[in-house]
LUMMAR-710081 format. One record per residue (C-alpha): y negated, x, z; residue in one letter. Coordinates in steps of 0.2 Angstrom, whole numbers, plus 2048, in hexadecimal, padded with zeros to 3 digits. Example, Ala and Ser with C-alpha at 12.3 -4.5 7.8 and 13.67 -1.06 7.14 Angstrom:
// residues 2
81683E827A805844824S
// end
This chain:
// residues 82
800800800X7EF8067FBX7E380680AX7D3808800X7C77FA7FDX7B97F87F1X7AE7EF7FDX7AB7F2810X7A87E681EX7957E281FX7927E580DX78A7D7802X7937D27F2X7917C67E4X79E7B87E1X79E7AD7D2X7AD7A17D5X7B47977E4X7C478F7E8X7C477C7E6X7D076E7E8X7C47627DFX7CE7617CFX7E07637D5X7E87637E6X7EF7757E4X7DE77C7E1X7D77897D6X7C97957D4X7B978D7CBX7AA7967C4X79A7937CDX78A78E7C3X78179B7CEX7897AA7D6X7887AB7E9X7857BA7F4X7927BC801X7947C8810X7A57D1812X7AB7CC824X7BD7D4824X7C87DE818X7DB7DB819X7E77E7810X7F67DE808X8047E47FDX7FA7DD7EEX7EA7E67F3X7DB7E37FEX7D47D1801X7C47CC809X7BE7BF815X7AC7BB810X79E7B0816X7907A980CX77F7B180FX77879F80CX77F79581AX77C785812X78C787807X79D78280EX7A6791815X7B379980AX7C579380DX7CD7A2806X7CD7B4805X7C77BD7F5X7D17CA7ECX7C67D97E5X7C87D17D3X7C07C17DAX7B07CA7DFX7A47CD7D1X79A7DC7D8X7917E37E7X7807DB7EAX7727E57E4X7607E27EAX7547E37DBX7437EA7DFX7347E67D4X
// end
């Protein structure tokens, strides 16, 4: 098992899809109209690689019900300065 992760606890990341059961009971990942900024709260290492427990920076969104794989995270959040 690889014990390296691309993202660290406390980092902000961009996520552009969420798990939803709106269309079918089994659920699926659905693309968001607007990407969201999330904070990495926990990193778990599994036989399939690291997965991440996140919370949305904007607390008005419902908390995520799943952990995200690295492939589900779009990128690190970068602050753009004018």
